[in-house]
N, C-alpha and C positions, 0 to 999 in steps of 0.2 A: 504494500500500500504506500502510495506517495502522498505526502501532505502538501496541499496547495499553499501558496503564499498567504491566501486569505485565512486558511486554518492556522497557519503558523502565527500570523498576527493576532488572531483570536486567542490562541493559547497564551501568547505573551501578554495580551491585554488583560485576560482573566488573572494571570499571575500578578500583574501590576496592581490590579484592584484588590487582590487578596492580601497584598502587603499593606494596604490602607483600608481595612475593613470598616472603620468608623467615619470615613470621609465620603462625601458625594463629589465626584470629580467631573469637571467639564471635559468635553471632547478635546479641546485645545491642549489642556494640561496632559492628558493621557497621550495624545499624539506626540507632543514635545518630549515627554518622558520616555516614550518607547521608540521614538524616531520612526513613526509611521505616518504616512500622508493623512492629513485630517479628513479629507472627503472619503477616502477609502475606509478609514477607521469608523466614520459615522455609519456607513453601510454595514460594517461588521457588527457594530454595537446593536444596531436594530435587529439583526439576525439573532444575536445573543439574547436580546430582550424577548423576542418571539419564542426562543427556545427555553425560556425560563431560567437562564443562567444569570442574567443581569437585569436590574430594575432601573427604569428611567424616571426622572423627576423633572417637571417643567417649572419654569419661573426663574426669577433672579438667582435663587439659590439652587437651581436645578443642576442636573448632571446625571451621572451614572454611578451605581454601586452594585455589588454582588447581591443577588436575590436570595442566596442561601449562605450558610457558613462555608468558608473555603474548604474545610475538610469534607463537606458533603457534596462537593462538585467533583465529578470525575473527568478524566480526559475524554472519555466517550461522550459525556454530556456536551462538551465544547465542540467536538468533532461533528456530532449529529446536529447541533444547532446551526452549524455552518454548511455542512455537506449533505445533510439529510440522513435518513436511516442507513446504517452500515449493514450490508448484506454479505454474508460469508458463503463461499462456494464449497 
């Protein structure tokens, strides 16, 4: 299995957020901290929100944070949020 750049960035983003569990972070800050293009990261974060890995908040103090405790998020959760269900042959 090859990991796409999108999935790689998603894994790195979840790791970044897991190191700051009590903070709600804006896309700009995550992109800058992880050296990921902001527009690409915004799309990745929306997939992670739909996959139940990340939660988004609107408004002046809005941003993103993990939807669950870091220890409750698996690598498979992140991969499936980005790539869809993994099928084994």
